[in-house]
N, C-alpha and C positions, 0 to 999 in steps of 0.2 A: 484529400488529406484533412484530418481533424486536428485542431489545435487545442491543447490542454494547458491550463495555467496552474501552477502550484506555488505555495510559499510555505516553507517549513517553520516559519516564525522563530528565527534565532533571537536570542536575548543579548542585545549589544551593549547594555548599560553596566558593564563591569570594567574597572580600570585595568589598563594593560599590565601594570606591575603585578596585579593580583593574578591575572590569567597566566602571565609568564612564570610565576612562582608555583602554580598548581602542578601536582604530579601528572594529572590528566584533566585538561579543561573539560573534555566531554564527559568523563566518567566520575570524577571525584571532587569537583568544585562544590563547596558547601552551599546549600540552598539559602543560607542567610543573605547571599548576594542577590537573590531574586526578590525584588520588591513586588508584592502582589498588585499594587496599584499600576505599576508600569506594565506588568504582565497583562492586566485587564485592558489597558490601552492597546497593547500589541494584538491581542485577540480581536478587539473591536476593529482595528485597522485592517487586519487580514480578512475578517468576515466581510467588511465593506468592499475590499478588493474582489472577493469572490462574487458578491452581488453585482459589482460593476461588470465582471466577466459575463454573468448571466444576462445582463442588459445589452452587452455588446456582441453577444453571439459566440463567446468562447465557452468551452467546457472547463470543469474545475477538478483538481486533484488534491486529496488530503493524504499526506504521508506520515506514518507513525514512527516516533522514536521514543526512547525512554531515558530518563535520568541524566539530562545533560543540557548545557547552555546552548548547544547547537540547535535545539528545537524544542518548542513548547507544545508540539503536536504529540502528546503522550496518550491521548484517548481518542482514537480514530472513530469508533462507533458514535461517540458523543458529537464530535465535530460534523460527521457525515449526517447525523440526524438533524442537527441545526440547519445545515445546508438543504436537506430534503424539504424542510418546511419553508425556508425563506426564499429559496430560488424557485423559478417557475419553468425555465426552458433548458438550462444546461444539463448535460450528462454529468453525473457525480461519480468520480472514481476514487475509491479507497485503495491506496497503494502504499502500504496496506497494513492491516493488523498483523502483528508479529505472531503468527499462529503457533510457532514452536514454543513460545513462552506462555501460552494460555493452556490451562489444563483441560478445557472442555470445548471441542469444536462445535458441538451441537448448540451451545450457548451463543457462539459466534454466528452460526447460521440463523438463530432466532433474532439476534440484534440487527443483522443486516437485512433479513426479510422484513422486519418492522420498518427499517429506513426505506426500503424499496417501496413498501406500501404507502408510506407518508409522501414519498416523492412521486407517486403514481407511475412507477416503472422507469425511473431515470438512473437507477443505481448500477454501477459496475464495480465488481469486487476483485481487487488484486492482492497478491501475496508476495512477501519478501522474507528472506531468511534473516535471522537475527545476527547482529554484529557483536563484537566482543564486549563492549560496555553494556549492551542490552542483555546479553547472557548473564553477566555478573549481577546486574541490578534485579534480575528475576529469579536468581537462585537455581538456574538450570545449567546444563553442560552442553558441550558440542557433541557429545556421544549420541549417535543415532539422530542427530539433528535433521539430516536429510530425510530419513525414513519417517520421522514424526511429521515433517513438513508435508510430504505427499499423502500420507495417510489422513491427515487432518483435512486436506483439500478434497480428497475423495469422499470423506464422510460428509463434509459440508454440501458437496454437490448432490449426494444421494438424499440428504435431508431436505434439500430444496425441491428435488424432482419426484419425491415419493408422495403420492396423494391418496393412497388406498388403505390408510390405517398404519398402525405402528409397525416398525421393523426393528430388528436387533442388529448390533454391530459387535463382532468379536475380532478385533484387530490385535496387532502386536503392541500398540501403544495406547489404544483407546478401547474401552468396553462400555457399551450402552445396551441395556436390555430392552429399552422402550424409547424409540425415537418417533415423534409425531408432532412436528412443530406447528404452532399457530401464532401468527398468521403465516400462511405460505406467501412467497414473494408475489408481488403484483405482476411481474413478468413471469413467463413460464420458468425461466431460470436466468437470473442476471448474468451477463457476460463476465467471464473470469479471466484475469490476467496473472502473469507471474514474471517477476523481475529475475533475470538470469544473466550469466556471463559466459560460462564455459559451454562447449558443444554438447557435453553429456546432459547437462540440465536442460539445455535448449531442446534436446530430443524428447525429454520427459514432458515438456510443455507442448510440443508438437503432437505427440500421440494422445494427449488429452484434449486437443482442440482449443487450447486457451490462446489468448493474445500473448505474444512473445515480446517482452520488454527488455531491451538491452540498455545497460548503464555504462557510458564512458568506456567503450571497448576498442575504439579506434577502427580504421577501415578493415584491416586484416582480421581482427577478432570478430568484427561484425559479420563479415562474409562467411567465416567458418561456422559461427553459431547459427546464422540464418540457413545455411546449407544443411546443417544437421537437423534443424527444425523441419525443413521441407521434406527431407528424407524420411523422418519419423512419421510425419503425417501420411505420406504415401504408403509406407509399410503398414500403417494402421487402417488403410482403406479409406482415408478421407479425401475430400476434394483438395486440389492444389491450394496453397496459401494465397490469399488476396492481400492487398496492401493494408486493409484494416485489421489484419492479424499480426502486424509487425509494428512496433513502436520503438522510439529511441529517445532516451532522456538526455536533454542538453541543458547546460548551464547558461543562463542569460544574466549578465551583469550590467546594471544600468547606472549611468552617471549623467551629470549635466553636460558633459562633453564626451566625445569618443575616447579621448585619452584617459579621462577619469574612469570610464567603464572598463577599459583594459586594465588599469591599475587595480581596481577593485577585484576583477577576475583573477589577477595574479596573486 
């Protein structure tokens, strides 16, 4: 079993009466409450934690969010590229760039191929679907969100794995007449992950051979989704799933005492 550490870098320095009065703390709290000096300290603290993980044998995860007090991780390619240069041993998982909010999957393929080369082959790229506040902050809609998601993933995978000159892509949501990224990834193709929840999406992950990541689905939901994933892999003619193709995100709340940790988690 691999252990991965993540910190979403929440911004805790806003008075409770201000957050209580906001229509949406995550989506509409004015950024005048974000002190850049405090944000700089938070970034430094988080990066130092990632470097400590690298020293102690843990892998690291960067998770992207947009426009909210809940997370200062708004630019995953930038964070991952810093980690690619500063760490030496840890696998680096971007989980991940919100690809349905970005207009150009080929550019994403270039950004992460560059990070994989800088890290000398330690990158893993994960994908997540956009949430409501992220949709609003990026001026897109939920219409065809799932289709855009899977088409972008398929285009990124082809851009990474094509080494014999330019190819064209004529999809429903993306059109590229000339795709030929430089540099290509250091690895033949960095391992790809997808965060899912329902059995249908879990099957899409399975038939693509990606790592299946479940987030807070409970015992019954986890069993149903993993079963759907295994079935899809089998129907696609792939080898049975191994433990390294399943992951589960768990919240860890820390305090000076067990009681404090439980209180923070609640």
